[in-house]
C-alpha positions as CSV (number, residue, x, y, z in Angstrom):
1,M,-9.8,15.0,54.0
2,T,-5.7,14.6,54.7
3,D,-3.1,17.3,55.4
4,L,-0.8,16.0,53.3
5,P,-1.2,16.0,49.5
6,I,-1.8,13.1,47.7
7,A,0.6,13.9,44.9
8,A,3.3,14.8,47.0
9,V,3.5,11.3,48.8
10,V,3.1,9.4,45.0
11,R,6.2,11.6,43.9
12,I,8.1,10.1,47.3
13,A,6.7,6.7,46.5
14,K,8.2,7.0,42.9
15,A,11.6,8.4,43.7
16,N,12.0,5.2,46.2
17,G,11.3,2.9,43.1
18,A,7.6,2.7,42.7
19,E,6.6,2.3,39.0
20,R,3.3,3.0,39.8
21,V,1.2,4.2,42.7
22,G,-2.6,2.8,42.8
23,S,-5.3,5.8,44.0
24,D,-6.3,3.3,47.0
25,A,-2.7,2.7,47.9
26,A,-1.9,6.3,47.5
27,A,-4.5,7.0,50.3
28,V,-3.0,4.5,52.6
29,L,0.2,6.0,52.4
30,V,-0.8,9.4,52.7
31,E,-3.1,8.5,56.3
32,K,0.1,6.0,57.4
33,A,2.4,9.0,56.6
34,E,0.1,11.1,58.4
35,E,0.2,8.4,61.3
36,Y,3.8,8.6,61.6
37,I,4.3,12.6,61.5
38,G,1.9,12.7,64.2
39,S,3.3,10.3,66.2
40,L,6.5,11.8,65.7
41,A,5.9,15.3,66.4
42,K,3.9,14.7,69.7
43,E,7.5,12.5,70.8
44,A,9.0,15.4,70.0
45,N,6.7,18.0,71.7
46,K,7.1,16.0,74.9
47,L,11.1,16.2,74.5
48,A,10.9,20.0,74.1
49,L,8.7,20.3,76.9
50,H,10.9,18.2,79.1
51,A,13.9,20.3,78.2
52,G,12.1,23.8,79.0
53,R,10.7,24.7,75.6
54,K,7.6,25.4,73.8
55,T,9.4,24.9,70.1
56,I,10.1,21.5,69.2
57,K,13.9,21.8,67.5
58,Q,15.7,19.3,65.0
59,E,17.2,17.5,68.3
60,D,14.2,16.4,69.5
61,I,12.6,15.3,66.3
62,E,15.6,13.6,65.6
63,M,15.7,12.0,69.1
64,A,12.3,11.2,68.7
65,V,12.9,9.2,66.0
66,E,15.5,7.4,68.4
67,N,12.8,6.4,70.2
68,F,10.3,4.5,67.4
């Protein structure tokens, strides 16, 4: 079971030029998106903790993206 809805990921793919997305491709897109978000959240959490906070802020996400 995934956390991201497959339909939302397919809409994003279509909004970015994909005419059609196969069900197997959609499943992989969801899997990889969740992996990326998880890694990004872990890095942002490290930055928040380093700043003495428990809450991840926008700046943490932006800095985490730069580290990827």
